[in-house]
C-alpha positions, 0 to 999 in steps of 0.5 A: 396907237396901232390904229392911227389912220390921220396924221397932226402935224403942227409947227408953230412957227408958220402957224399951219397944221396939217392933217393927214388922211393915212389910209392910201391901201382904201384910197384913204375912205374912212370908218367910224373909228377913223371919222372919229380921230380926224374929229379929235385932230381937228378939236387939237387944231381948233384949241391951239392958240398957234394954229392959224391954217389947218391944211388936209391932204391925203397919204398916195396921192388921193385926197379921200373916197368919203365914209367906207361902203365895205362897211355900209351897215357896220356905221350903225353897229347893228350886226350881233357877234356871230349873228346875221346883219340886222336892219338897223331901226329908224330911231338908230338911223337918226341917232347915229346920223345925228351924230354923223353929221354932226362931224361936218357941222364942225367942220363947216363951221371950223374957226380955224382957216381951212385949207384942202389939198386935193389929188385923184378923188373926193368922193362922198363925204371926201367932196363934201369936205373939199366944198367945205374948205375955206380954199380948196386946190383941186388937181384938173384930173381928181375924181369928184363926185357922190356916188353913194346915191346910186346906193341910197338915192339923191338926197345923201349929205348935205343938201344945203352945201350941194346947192350953195357951192355948187348952184342947183343946176349942177347939184341936181345934176350930179345927184340925180345921177351919181355920176363921178367927174373930172375937176376939170369940168367945173373948172369955168364955174368957180367951184374951187378956188384953184382947179390946177396941173395935179403936179402943182397941188401940194405947191399951190396948197402949201402956198395959199395956206401960207398965205392965209397965215400972214393973218392976224390970227384972232382977225381970222377966228372972227372972220370964220365966225363972220362967215358962219354967220352969214353963211347959215342967215343967207343959205344954211337954214334948217341944213343941221336937221335936214342932212341927218333926217334925209340920210336916215329915211334914205338909208331905209329905201324898198328897191324893185326887182329892177333897181339896183340894191348896193347892200344886198349885192354886196352880201351876195357877191362881196364888197369887189364884184357889187362894185362891178355891178354897179357901174355896170347897172347905171351905165347908159350908152349916151346917143 
């Protein structure tokens, strides 16, 4: 258990389980092992009859920066011992991505109420989880977005989720630019349940969790299934296949000479320099 980076605490008196991303030194980004730990913690909470609400939060004042891009192709296990990294086959991409998106599908249809306590950063998969939560309390200064679209193109993640929760105009803007924006930018749009001062996020998220936990446990589960059915019928038809299909295709782009290739740049210059060069490449001064 030395590599435990997901913490699960259950309070039987309130019916609230708290799950903490505990990888603060890497801004709570996650690799495949950490995400499996998160899945196991969610499964444990889902199977506990005493749990009504799951509150997700991150250690060190950061929610999550999503998948660890310092380990980009490591998700596909295509680096033989002692050998050079190999480009994953398309069949390998589809197999792994199908498993990857199973996690997000399960979280979207999670049977207990979910509350996200979002501070610092919610990027990539962290942004998706904040959007999927039943209630999200987000700090005004928190940075949100899908910056990985600058690596692999604008079709990453669940397009159904982005278009349904953000709306088609904002979804296109964020995915086509890869911009990371402050949550206060979308406060007036009602994307999140509550956008508040950073110092109040923890207390407000706890208040929402306790408020929901007053509901009957069976009523919450029944409501979650009803919510899921309505969303599947109205917004998410085809999402289960489309999400991993486009992601698998998107990780196999051909880059032209003047286009930024993160994986190649990272291999030549290291992760830190690759991020600096990425930001330099995509910087376009406003007129």
